[in-house]
GUROMAR-304365 format. One record per residue: x, y, z of N, C-alpha, C in turn. Coordinates in steps of 0.001 Angstrom, whole numbers, padded with zeros to 6 digits, always signed. Each point is the difference from the previous one (the first is absolute). Layout:
BEGIN
XYZXYZXYZ;...
***
This chain:
BEGIN
-155550-005228-191644-000452-000890+000110-000534-000371+001345;-001100-001119+000523-001075+000262+000920+001621-000974+001340;-000437+000426+000865+000751-000712+000646-000827-000849+001122;+000202-001407+000406-000896-000311+001058+000664-000555+001108;-000721+000181+001393+000971-000212+001173-000823-001009+000871;+000274-000793+000670-001315-000867-000142+000587+000137+001760;-001409-000950+000714+000287-000187+001774-001010-001432+000484;+000078-000678+000594-000522-000513+000487+000794-000922-000155;-000848-001677+000009+001100-001024+000514+000069-000692+001121;+000879-000788+000420+000456-000705+000983-000408-001532+000349;+000504-000216+001498-000500-001465+000059-001327-000438+000395;-000576-000839-000427-001663-000284+000655+000183-001264-000146;-000897-000419+001188-000654-001394-000128-000753-000572-001424;-000166-001377-000023-000714-000277-001378-001303+000223+000882;-001041+000465-001262-001393+000246+000629-000180+001823+000413;+001098+000678-000075+000301+001212+000717-000089+000648-001499;-000163+001077+000183-000322+001529-000485+000900+001023-000031;+000661+000548-001460+000950+000945-000017-001043+000655-000878;+000804+001468-000215-000324+001449-000991+001244+000468-000769;+000304-000062-001282+000582+000623-000729+000308+001552-000599;+000852+000681+000360-000608+001607-000846+001033+000076-000738;-000496+000917-001038+001084+000335-001029-000523+001764-000290;+001042+000435+000164-000546+001739-000144+001078-000055-001650;-000930+001022-000101+000681+000236-001593+000145+002008-000020;+001229+000308-000883+000254+001366-000056-000934+000800-000965;-001175-001274-000669-000840+001228-000504-001080-000425+000179;-000999+000653-000348-001558-000738+000112-000008-001357-000761;-000902-000823+001080+000047-001394-000544-000727-000126-001012;-001367+000824-000407-001031-000298-001353+000945+000426-000808;+001433+000995-000256+000675-000102-000923+000914-001287-000316;+000197-000905+000379+000528-001243-000372-001137-000792-000571;+000916-000558-001322-000597-000803-001169-000665-001127+000690;+001382-000857+001147-000032-001321+000243+000455+000096+001870;-000453-000337+000574+000121-000682+001615+000159-000987+000185;+001095-000412+001002-000395-001281+000600+000897-000503+001195;-000162-000961-000153+000674-000591+000819+000724-001736-000188;+001259-000221+000258+000467-000888-000050+000958-000878+000892;+000421-001166+000149+000959-000245+000793+000590-001485-000200;+001332+000047+000121+001227-000704-000225-000070-001265+001238;-000540-001020-000206+000350-001223+001042+001307-000152+000160;+000696-000668+001360+001077-000163+000444+000615-001094-001500;+001139-000073-000182+001291-001064-000357-000901+000204-001800;-001121+001120-000792-000067+000136-001170+000917+001139-000769;-000573+000231-000897+000747+001254-001136-000986+000791-000119;-001301-000731+000105-001079+001284-000655-000861+000707+000616;-000770+001068-000001-000923+000579+000412-001384-000731-000683;-000678-000245+001116-001486-000801-000721-001190+001684+000449;-000402-000043-000828-001120+000850+000385-001112-000277+000553;-000351+000787+001136-001357-000053+000994-001282+000260-000461;+000257+001633-000337-000916+000536-000119+000226+000878-000687;-000715+000420-001177+000238+000627-001602-000980+000739-000110;+000052+001781+000059-001062+000547-000547+000015+000824-001462;-000377-000865-001071+000209+000917-001546-000358+001458-000131;-000516+000265-001043-000229+001211-000393-002087+000418+000241;-000168-002135-000476-001130+000346+000501-000738-000182+001576;+001011+000152+000797-000669-000083+001275-000058-001260+000467;-000182-000640-000174-000171-001489+000122+001179-001034+000972;-000169+000124+001078+000548-000464+000916+000725-001853-000384;+000902-000236-000557+000394-001838-000472+000663-000386+001288;-000299-001102+000280+000557-000323+001187+000617-001500-000458;+001131-000170+000828+000454-001355+000160-000658-001103-000065;+000025-001151-000239-001382-001222+000256+000654-000412+002184;+001231+000270-000132+000016-000268+001438-000263+001071+000973;-000902+001478-000033+000232+000525+000582-001218+000393+000126;-000945-000659-001113-001330+000709-000446-001140-001002+001664;-000579+001275+000110-000944-000353+001591+000684+000845+001109;+001379+000078-000034+000855+000251+000805+000654+001535+000685;+000509+000346-001421+000746+001150-000134-001152+001060-000679;+000141+001227+000350-000317+001254-000647+000520+001317+000224;-000189+000208-001843+000906+001302-000331-001273+001013-000063;+001092+000830+000363-001072+001779+000272+000615+000890-000067;-000645+001030-000425+001073+001275+000018-000540+001196-000137;+000546+001100+001096-000268+001237+000685+000347+001192-000624;-000759+000681-001387+000615+000964-000649+000482+001255+000534;-000801+000160+001345+000022+001631+000761+001677-000476+000152;+000396-001550+000527+001470+000043+000732+000776-000591-001019;-000325+000057-001309+001068-000596-000805+000121-001628+000411;-000482-000685+000645+000252-001698+000898-000459-000599-001124;+000226-001078+000223-000431-001156-000490+000484-001150+001108;-001139-000620+000091-000092-001192+001686+000052-001574-000790;+000701-000519+000492-000114-002023+000475-000338-000268+001025;-001716-000486+000425-000066-000086+001358-000264-001688-000865;+000781-000543+001379-000039-001833-000053-000171-000270+000908;-001052-000836-000171-000844-000904+001170-000072-001332-000438;+000466-001539+001197-000032-000850-000025+001444-000097-000529;+000618+000126+000218+001962-000006-000805+000121-001738+000800;+000661+000053-000933+000591-001339-000280+001425-000417+000003;+000535-001061+000566+001482+000265-000044+000669+000197-001791;-000835-000309-000673+000031-000291-001434+000397+001410-000797;-000717+001152+001308+000151+001139-000852+001090+000911+000500;+000870-000668+000985+001753+000399+000381+000392+000695-001279;+000754+001217-000052+000248+000293-001299+000685+001934-000251;+000625+000328+000014+000271+001107-000803-001278+000592-000376;-000373+001397+000341-001237+000027-001125+000031+001822-000220;-000139+000022-001100+000353+001459-000719-001287+000317-000967;-000245+001571+000063-000569+000792-000674+000423+000262-001311;-000777+000050-000799+000256+000192-001194-000751+000885-001381;+000592+001090-000280-001073+001003-000411+001139+000118-001641;-001792+000198-001221+001011+000669-001338-000453+001088+000112;+000302+001074-000114+000081+001502-000686+000068+000171-001440;-001090+000701-000616-000193+000370-001524+000811+001505+000053;+001148+000172-000609+000127+001071+000354+000741+000398-001637;-000442+001259-001195-000037-000047-000653+000789-001094-001396;-001402-000808+000225-000499-000936-000899+000959-001719+000041;+000939-000067+001246+000842-000723+000657-000864-000484+001082;+000075-001227+000344-000085-000806+001121+001754+000133+001161;-000078+000320+001489+000558-000142+000480-000027-000855+001344;+000761-000757+000107-000574-001044+001427+000857-000135+001401;-000773+000435+000748+000719+000186+001198-000534-001004+001236;+001131-000317+000606-000427-001166+000917+000536+000533+001415;-000938+000038+000776+000621-000028+001413+001195-000955+000673;+000657+000875+000878+000764-000665+001024+000273-001734+000406;-001705-000288+000256+000233-001089+000310-000660-000565+001715;-000592-000838+000368-000516+000259+001251+000237-001732+000452;+000501-000194+001018-000421-001278+000361-000366-000445+000453;-001250-000941-000487-001244-000621+000717+000542-001192+000578;-000193-000927+001422+000712-001407+000262-001307-000233+001134;-000999-001231-000860-000531-000445+001112+000199-001706-000001;+000153+000298+001908+000349-001678+000738-000883-000663-000217;+000284-001669+000329-001120-000344-000216-000352-000247+001416;
***
C-alpha cells in the first residue's frame, strides 16, 4: 500500500504564499486518485481542496479557485499544492490523499498532515 509523506506548511501572513509537497512511495502515475484535503480548526471533517481523478481533471474547491494550484512531478513521485494569496480562513491542517487500485480493490491512504496558519 502506498505511503505518503508531506512537507511544507507553516505560518504566513495573509496574502502570502506556501507550497506543500507530498511524496509517494510509488509512482504517482499509478495512483487512481490523488488530492489535497484540509481540516479547519474546530471541525470534524476533512474537506477537499484539490482532487484529480482518473480523467486527469483537477477539481478545486470554490474557495480556492484561482489561488491554489495542484501539480505533480512523476520523476520525483511527488505532488504539490501551491497556495497563493492565502487568507486567514485557509488556516487548517492539510492532508494529501491517494487511492491505489491493487488486485481490483481500492486502498485509501492519507499523509500525516501539515499545519498551515494564516495570520491577518
